C-alpha positions in Angstrom: 88.4 8.7 -185.4 89.3 10.8 -188.6 91.3 14.1 -189.5 93.6 13.9 -186.5 95.4 11.0 -183.9 93.5 9.1 -181.6 95.0 10.5 -178.4 92.7 9.7 -176.0 91.0 5.7 -176.1 87.9 4.3 -173.7 87.8 1.2 -173.1 84.5 -0.6 -171.4 82.6 -3.8 -171.0 82.0 -6.1 -168.5 84.2 -8.6 -167.3 85.1 -10.9 -169.6 84.4 -9.2 -172.8 88.0 -8.7 -173.9 89.1 -5.1 -172.6 92.5 -5.8 -171.3 93.7 -8.2 -174.6 91.9 -4.9 -176.8 93.3 -2.5 -175.1 96.8 -3.8 -174.6 96.7 -4.3 -178.7 95.4 -0.8 -179.5 98.0 0.9 -176.8 100.9 -0.7 -178.7 99.6 0.0 -182.9 99.1 3.6 -181.9 102.0 3.9 -179.6 100.5 4.9 -176.4 100.6 3.8 -173.2 97.9 2.1 -170.7 95.6 2.0 -167.6 93.5 -0.7 -166.3 91.4 1.1 -163.7 90.1 -2.2 -162.8 93.4 -3.2 -161.4 93.0 0.3 -159.3 90.2 -0.8 -158.0 91.1 -4.8 -157.2 94.1 -2.9 -155.4 92.6 -1.0 -152.9 90.3 -4.2 -152.5 93.3 -6.3 -152.2 94.5 -4.0 -149.4 91.3 -3.6 -147.7 91.5 -7.7 -147.3 95.2 -6.9 -146.3 94.5 -5.3 -143.6 91.2 -6.7 -142.1 88.9 -3.7 -143.5 85.7 -4.5 -144.3 84.7 -3.7 -148.1 81.7 -2.7 -147.1 82.8 0.0 -144.0 82.6 2.7 -146.6 84.5 5.6 -144.2 87.4 3.5 -143.1 87.9 1.9 -147.1 87.3 6.1 -148.6 90.4 6.5 -146.1 92.5 4.0 -147.2 92.3 4.6 -150.7 93.3 8.3 -149.7 96.7 7.1 -148.6 97.4 4.0 -150.9 100.1 4.6 -153.0 99.5 2.5 -156.3 101.1 1.8 -159.6 99.5 0.5 -162.3 101.9 -0.6 -165.3 102.7 -4.4 -166.1 102.8 -4.9 -162.4 100.6 -3.7 -160.0 102.1 -2.4 -156.8 99.8 -1.1 -153.7 102.9 0.6 -151.4 105.6 -0.7 -153.0 104.1 -3.9 -153.1 103.6 -6.3 -156.5 100.2 -7.1 -156.6 100.0 -8.7 -159.5 98.3 -11.1 -158.7 97.1 -11.1 -155.5 94.1 -9.1 -156.8 93.4 -11.8 -159.5 92.3 -14.7 -155.9 88.2 -14.8 -155.9 88.8 -13.4 -152.4 89.2 -9.6 -154.2 86.8 -10.7 -156.9 84.4 -11.2 -154.8 84.9 -7.8 -152.4 86.5 -5.6 -155.6 82.1 -4.6 -156.5 81.8 -3.2 -152.6 84.6 -1.3 -152.6 83.4 -0.1 -156.6 80.4 1.2 -155.5 82.4 3.3 -152.7 81.3 7.2 -153.6 84.9 8.3 -152.5 86.5 6.1 -153.7 85.6 6.4 -157.1 85.6 10.4 -156.9 89.7 10.1 -155.5 90.5 7.1 -158.0 88.7 8.9 -160.9 91.1 11.9 -160.3 94.0 10.2 -160.1 92.9 8.1 -163.6 92.0 11.7 -165.3 95.7 12.4 -163.8 97.3 9.8 -165.4 95.5 10.5 -168.7 97.3 14.4 -168.4 100.8 13.3 -167.6 100.8 11.1 -170.0 99.7 13.0 -172.8 96.7 11.0 -173.6 96.8 6.6 -173.2 93.9 3.8 -173.4 92.1 3.7 -170.3 89.8 0.6 -169.4 87.7 0.5 -166.9 83.8 0.0 -166.7 82.6 3.8 -166.8 85.7 5.6 -168.6 84.0 6.7 -172.1 80.7 8.0 -169.6 82.5 9.5 -167.1 86.4 9.5 -166.3 86.5 10.4 -170.1 84.0 11.8 -171.4 85.8 13.6 -173.8 87.9 10.9 -174.8 89.1 10.9 -178.9 87.5 7.2 -179.2 85.3 5.1 -176.7 85.0 1.3 -177.4 81.9 -0.7 -175.2 83.5 -4.0 -175.7 80.7 -6.9 -174.4 80.2 -11.1 -175.2 77.5 -13.6 -174.4 78.5 -14.5 -170.5 78.8 -18.0 -170.9 82.3 -16.8 -172.7 82.8 -14.0 -170.9 82.7 -17.1 -168.1 84.7 -18.9 -170.1 87.5 -16.8 -170.8 87.8 -15.5 -166.9 88.1 -19.2 -165.7 90.6 -20.1 -168.4 93.0 -16.4 -167.4 92.3 -16.6 -163.5 91.6 -20.5 -162.8 88.1 -21.9 -161.1 85.2 -24.6 -162.0 83.7 -22.8 -164.9 80.3 -23.0 -163.1 81.8 -20.8 -160.1 83.4 -18.5 -161.6 79.7 -17.8 -164.5 78.2 -17.1 -161.2 80.4 -14.9 -159.4 80.7 -13.2 -162.8 77.1 -12.8 -162.6 77.0 -11.1 -159.2 79.2 -8.7 -159.5 77.9 -7.4 -163.3 74.4 -7.4 -161.4 76.8 -5.3 -158.9 78.0 -3.2 -161.1 75.1 -2.3 -163.3 72.8 -1.5 -160.0 75.3 0.5 -158.4 74.7 4.1 -157.8 77.5 6.2 -158.7 78.9 5.4 -162.1 77.1 2.0 -162.9 78.7 0.0 -165.8 76.9 0.9 -168.7 75.7 -1.6 -170.7 75.7 -1.1 -175.0 72.4 1.2 -175.7 73.8 3.2 -172.2 77.1 4.4 -173.5 77.3 7.2 -175.6 76.3 8.2 -179.5 80.0 8.1 -180.4 81.1 4.8 -179.1 82.1 2.2 -181.0 80.4 -1.2 -179.7 82.6 -4.7 -180.6 81.0 -7.7 -180.0 83.9 -10.1 -179.5 81.5 -12.8 -179.4 83.7 -15.9 -180.7 86.2 -14.0 -182.7 90.2 -14.1 -181.9 92.0 -11.0 -180.2 93.1 -10.0 -183.8 90.2 -9.6 -185.3 88.3 -7.4 -182.6 91.1 -5.5 -183.2 90.8 -5.3 -186.6 87.5 -4.4 -186.0 88.0 -1.2 -183.9 91.1 -0.9 -186.2 88.8 -0.2 -189.2 86.1 2.5 -187.4 89.3 4.5 -186.3 
């Protein structure tokens, strides 16, 4: 990024690549607010499970998403209830891909994500399709990745659970997210030509941040 300060930063990549850690550090460095769009989809998935709605029921989940008040900051709220921890459970992990594949849910949440950026005058936004769909005109686009074994280890350390089970769940989610019809998770080759591709495998968070900063 040359000539002017970055105001909108899109960070994409698969689960466990380190998007949240990078987004938090980059937002602090640039003095910008941060939005975790994955937490929004997780909140809809949690709310569906909480209300006894089948995550695969596209119409019911879409209506739920339209009505649900979601706040994502340091804490995540669903209709005023703090669900910061609740959205990181194995049950939500298993449900969120079906919710994220729902075209009506994606339309609703993408609209909210763009509105958040407009209201905040920019920001660091992390997710799966930010640089390709949500903010295709972002000042900076980053695709963060890591080998699957390391992503699984990080996820297991963060959320708990047996490494083998976490690895299998990540593989399933990668497959579902990459093959969904609407806004699939791109790989590095499918990202825009102006995206910064960073492999975080074996790198501490500070090194990943420094690598990104040298490209701005």
